[in-house]
C-alpha positions in Angstrom: -3.2 -4.8 -22.1 -6.1 -3.5 -20.1 -5.2 -2.4 -16.6 -7.2 -3.7 -13.7 -8.9 -1.4 -11.2 -7.3 -0.3 -8.0 -10.0 -2.2 -6.1 -9.3 -5.4 -8.0 -5.6 -5.0 -7.4 -6.2 -4.7 -3.7 -8.4 -7.8 -3.7 -5.6 -9.8 -5.5 -3.0 -8.4 -3.1 -4.9 -9.2 0.0 -5.7 -12.7 -1.1 -2.0 -13.3 -1.6 -0.5 -11.7 1.5 2.0 -13.8 3.4 1.5 -15.5 6.8 3.0 -13.8 9.8 6.6 -14.9 10.6 7.5 -16.9 13.7 8.8 -15.4 16.9 12.1 -14.7 18.5 13.3 -13.3 21.8 15.0 -9.9 22.1 16.2 -7.8 24.9 13.8 -5.1 26.0 16.3 -2.5 24.9 16.0 -3.8 21.3 12.2 -4.2 21.3 11.3 -0.7 20.0 9.1 -0.9 16.8 8.8 -4.7 17.1 5.5 -6.6 17.3 4.6 -8.6 20.3 4.3 -12.3 19.5 2.4 -13.2 22.8 0.0 -11.5 25.2 1.7 -9.9 28.2 -0.2 -10.7 31.4 0.3 -8.9 34.8 1.7 -11.3 37.4 0.9 -9.0 40.3 -1.1 -6.0 41.3 0.5 -2.6 40.8 0.7 -1.1 43.2 0.5 -4.1 45.4 -0.2 -2.1 48.6 -1.9 1.3 49.2 0.7 3.9 48.1 1.1 7.6 48.7 0.8 9.7 45.5 2.4 12.8 47.0 4.4 13.9 50.1 2.4 14.3 53.3 1.2 12.6 56.4 -0.6 9.3 56.5 -3.5 9.4 58.9 -6.9 8.0 59.8 -9.5 10.2 58.0 -11.7 10.3 61.0 -8.9 11.8 63.2 -8.6 15.2 61.5 -10.5 17.1 64.2 -7.7 16.9 66.9 -3.9 17.1 67.2 -2.2 14.0 65.9 1.1 12.6 67.1 3.8 12.0 64.5 5.4 8.7 65.3 8.0 8.5 62.4 8.5 8.7 58.7 8.5 6.2 55.8 10.8 7.4 52.9 10.1 5.8 49.5 11.7 2.4 49.4 11.4 1.8 53.1 8.6 0.6 55.3 9.7 0.9 58.9 6.4 2.0 60.3 3.8 -0.4 59.0 0.7 0.6 61.2 -0.8 3.5 62.9 -3.3 3.7 65.7 -5.9 6.4 66.6 -4.5 9.9 66.4 -1.2 8.8 65.1 0.5 10.0 61.8 3.5 8.9 59.8 5.3 11.3 57.5 5.0 9.6 54.1 6.6 10.4 50.8 5.6 10.0 47.1 5.7 6.3 46.3 5.9 5.2 49.9 3.5 2.5 51.1 0.6 3.6 53.3 0.7 2.1 56.8 -2.1 -0.2 57.9 -4.9 1.8 59.4 -4.3 4.9 57.3 -6.9 5.9 54.8 -5.9 9.4 53.8 -2.8 11.4 53.1 -2.8 15.1 54.2 -0.4 17.2 52.0 2.4 19.0 53.8 0.9 22.4 52.8 -2.4 21.5 54.6 -0.8 21.1 58.1 1.2 22.8 60.8 3.6 20.9 63.1 4.1 21.8 66.7 6.2 19.8 69.2 5.8 16.6 67.0 2.1 17.1 66.8 0.2 17.5 63.6 -2.5 20.2 63.4 -4.6 19.9 60.2 -5.5 23.3 58.8 -7.4 22.1 55.8 -9.1 18.7 55.9 -9.0 16.2 53.1 -11.5 13.6 51.8 -11.1 9.9 52.7 -8.7 8.2 50.3 -7.1 11.5 49.3 -3.8 11.1 47.5 -3.8 7.3 48.1 -3.2 5.0 45.2 -5.4 2.0 45.5 -4.1 -1.6 45.1 -4.1 -2.5 41.4 -4.7 1.1 40.3 -2.3 0.7 37.4 -3.0 -2.9 36.7 -4.3 -6.0 38.4 -2.9 -9.5 38.6 -4.1 -11.6 35.6 -5.0 -8.6 33.4 -3.8 -8.6 29.8 -1.7 -5.5 29.6 -0.4 -5.8 26.0 -2.1 -8.0 23.4 -0.3 -10.1 20.9 0.2 -8.0 17.7 0.9 -4.8 19.6 3.5 -2.6 18.1 6.0 -1.8 20.8 6.6 2.0 21.3 8.0 4.0 24.2 4.9 3.5 26.4 4.9 -0.3 25.9 8.6 -0.3 26.8 7.8 1.4 30.0 5.1 -1.0 30.9 7.3 -4.0 30.2 10.1 -2.5 32.3 7.7 -1.9 35.2 6.9 -5.6 35.0 10.6 -6.5 35.3 10.6 -8.1 31.8 14.2 -8.2 30.4 13.5 -10.3 27.4 10.3 -10.3 25.3 8.9 -12.5 22.5 8.5 -10.6 19.2 7.6 -11.4 15.7 10.6 -12.0 13.5 11.3 -9.1 11.2 11.2 -9.3 7.4 13.7 -7.7 5.1 12.9 -5.5 2.1 15.6 -4.7 -0.5 15.3 -1.8 -2.9 16.9 -1.7 -6.3 16.9 1.2 -8.8 17.2 0.5 -12.5 17.9 2.6 -15.5 20.7 3.5 -17.9 20.2 7.2 -17.2 20.3 6.8 -13.4 23.5 7.7 -11.6 24.4 7.6 -8.0 25.1 10.5 -5.7 28.9 10.4 -6.0 29.1 9.6 -9.7 29.9 12.1 -12.5 26.8 13.7 -13.8 26.3 14.1 -17.6 23.7 15.7 -19.8 20.6 13.4 -20.0 21.3 11.6 -16.7 19.3 11.9 -13.5 20.4 11.4 -9.9 19.1 8.3 -8.3 16.6 9.1 -5.5 14.2 6.1 -5.5 16.5 3.7 -3.8 17.3 6.3 -1.1 13.7 7.5 -0.7 12.2 4.0 -0.4 14.9 2.7 1.9 14.2 5.7 4.2 10.5 5.2 3.9 10.8 1.6 4.9 13.0 2.3 7.8 10.6 5.1 9.0 8.1 2.3 9.5 10.6 0.3 11.5 11.2 -2.2 8.7 14.6 -3.8 7.9 15.6 -2.2 4.6 18.6 -2.7 2.3 19.6 -0.3 -0.4 20.8 -2.5 -3.3 21.9 0.6 -5.3 21.5 1.0 -9.0 21.8 -1.4 -12.0 22.0 -0.5 -15.7 19.4 -1.6 -18.3 21.1 -4.9 -18.8 18.8 -7.9 -18.5 21.3 -10.3 -17.0 22.6 -7.7 -14.5 19.1 -6.9 -13.3 18.2 -10.6 -13.0 21.4 -11.3 -11.0 20.7 -8.4 -8.6 17.1 -9.6 -8.1 18.1 -13.1 -7.4 20.8 -12.0 -5.0 18.2 -9.9 -3.3 15.8 -12.8 -2.9 18.6 -14.8 -1.1 18.7 -12.3 1.8 15.3 -10.6 1.6 11.6 -11.4 1.9 10.6 -8.7 -0.6 12.7 -7.3 -3.4 11.5 -3.9 -4.7 12.6 -2.6 -8.1 12.0 0.9 -9.6 11.9 1.5 -13.3 12.0 -0.8 -16.3 8.4 -2.1 -15.8 6.6 -0.2 -18.6 6.5 -1.0 -22.3 9.7 0.5 -23.5 12.4 -1.3 -25.5 14.7 -1.4 -22.5 12.2 -2.2 -19.8 13.7 -5.5 -18.9 12.4 -5.6 -15.3 8.9 -6.7 -16.4 10.5 -9.6 -18.4 12.5 -10.8 -15.4 9.7 -10.4 -12.8 7.4 -12.1 -15.4 9.4 -15.3 -15.1 8.0 -15.7 -11.6 4.4 -16.2 -10.4 2.9 -12.9 -11.5 -0.1 -11.8 -9.3 -0.8 -8.5 -11.2 0.6 -6.2 -13.8 -0.8 -2.8 -14.6 -3.3 -0.9 -12.4 -5.6 1.9 -13.4 -4.1 4.4 -10.9 -2.3 7.7 -11.0 0.5 7.8 -10.1 1.9 4.4 -10.8 0.0 2.5 -13.4 2.9 0.3 -14.4 3.3 -1.9 -11.3 4.0 -5.6 -11.3 3.9 -8.0 -8.3 5.1 -11.6 -8.4 5.7 -14.4 -5.9 9.0 -16.2 -5.8 8.1 -19.1 -3.5 7.3 -17.5 -0.2 9.0 -14.3 -1.2 7.9 -11.4 -3.3 9.1 -9.2 -6.2 7.4 -5.8 -6.5 8.4 -3.8 -9.5 7.4 -0.2 -9.3 7.5 2.7 -11.7 10.6 4.8 -12.1 9.1 8.3 -11.4 9.9 9.3 -7.8 6.4 10.2 -6.7 5.0 7.1 -8.4 7.4 4.8 -6.7 6.8 6.4 -3.3 3.0 6.1 -3.5 3.0 2.6 -4.9 5.4 1.4 -2.3 2.9 2.6 0.3 0.0 0.9 -1.5 1.5 -2.4 -2.4 4.8 -3.0 -0.6 3.9 -1.9 2.9 0.9 -4.3 3.2 3.2 -7.2 2.3 5.7 -6.4 5.0 3.0 -5.6 7.5 1.5 -9.1 6.9 4.9 -10.7 7.5 5.2 -8.9 10.8 1.5 -8.9 11.9 1.2 -5.1 12.0 -0.7 -2.2 10.5 1.5 0.7 9.5 -1.0 2.8 7.5 -4.3 4.3 8.5 -7.3 4.7 6.2 -9.5 7.6 7.4 -11.8 10.3 6.2 -11.2 14.0 6.2 -12.9 17.2 5.2 -11.6 19.1 2.2 -10.8 22.7 3.0 -10.7 24.0 -0.6 -12.3 23.1 -3.9 -10.3 20.4 -5.9 -10.6 19.7 -9.6 -9.9 16.1 -10.5 -8.6 16.1 -14.1 -7.5 12.4 -14.4 -10.0 9.7 -14.9 -7.9 7.0 -13.0 -8.1 6.4 -9.3 -5.8 9.1 -8.0 -3.6 9.6 -5.0 -2.8 13.2 -4.2 -0.3 14.4 -1.6 -2.1 16.7 0.9 -1.6 18.6 4.1 -3.4 17.2 7.1 -4.5 19.0 10.3 -6.7 18.0 13.2 -9.1 20.8 14.3 -12.1 20.7 16.6 -12.2 16.9 16.7 -12.0 16.5 12.9 -9.4 15.9 10.2 -9.0 18.5 7.4 -6.9 18.4 4.3 -5.8 20.8 1.6 -3.3 21.0 -1.2 -1.7 24.4 -0.4 1.9 24.4 -1.6 1.5 21.2 -3.6 2.3 21.3 -7.3 0.0 19.8 -9.9 1.8 18.0 -12.8 3.6 14.8 -13.6 4.4 11.8 -11.4 8.0 12.9 -11.0 7.3 15.8 -8.5 9.1 14.4 -5.4 9.0 17.7 -3.6 5.2 17.3 -3.0 6.2 14.7 -0.3 8.2 17.2 1.8 6.5 17.4 5.2 3.7 15.1 4.0 2.3 12.0 5.7 -1.1 11.9 4.0 -2.5 11.0 0.6 -6.0 11.9 -0.6 -7.6 8.9 -2.3 -9.9 9.9 -5.2 -12.1 7.4 -7.0 -12.3 7.0 -10.8 -13.8 9.8 -12.8 -13.6 13.5 -13.7 -15.2 15.8 -11.1 -14.9 18.8 -8.9 -14.9 18.3 -5.1 -16.2 21.3 -3.3 -14.8 22.7 0.0 -16.4 20.8 2.8 -16.6 17.5 0.9 -15.7 14.4 2.8 -12.7 12.5 1.2 -10.8 9.3 1.9 -7.3 9.7 3.1 -4.3 7.4 3.7 -2.1 8.4 6.6 1.4 7.0 6.8 
């Protein structure tokens, strides 16, 4: 059968992406890598009073030409002295509220104290070291928008708002199943002609690195009923079941037959690596059958599985950017190709190269060590010169 273009496969995929799941409440401590289901709006100004941003003396800016009487101190968390008059000062500490009437904070190193009198040796500008009301955020301001992926900074903002529980999008579940008579697990006896299973471990780890819920379903032999049973079991507990191997045109490639019993969206794409890929819908769930070669399954997982899970959770896990190629690159495969590259950011621009990357089959898993970027090369045979602008996928 004729394979469709990569662009056509993306068109089909995006037309059939799932709707975002509903929401649920989680404790803030469990919200990392979750997606906000609602806007977060500030209920008050922060700070809600003028606040000292360092240790010093709160004064009236216009009083710096004479000695000033120190009438007390306001440690952070207390506010005993709430007002000053002309030529009065209050020793004020980082985070303390500024007393009414004060419009500048003189740092400790700028002053000399004699008999409870403040002598200013180095004057400051009006408003110096004073945090304005609402400097961080103002009441009614949308601080975090619906769809925001919650990271450490977002956790901090939510904590500063006193939010113990937050609405997030429900997580989806992806299950990964490796197939193949020749594939053996890590703790199994290894015989001539067999290969160690890496796909189920690699893809489970890749999914978890994005913050997805991932289940490693292990390995199943090239037995049609066993494969079908595993896939059906996976659909019971997962939103997406991913298989590797058994989707090509071999005598024992049963995965394509089983996946083909469902609503097939696409089968066969003109890409390298990973031309043998099949995606089907099982109701509101998905079966994505990927090639068995390790590099192929990794790349096609990024291209086809991640967008499905992202759509379920209302997020964007992969960036599509452009970069400058540091060295010449000879493209020797006609298909749309995805090449593991090294990425650096220099002088405000992204640069990529293939130093240390091996050229060969789609089984070279070591090319993914310390790699978070693929170079996306369109159809054709050509040479890219150093300095060329190229498309990249950053994950």
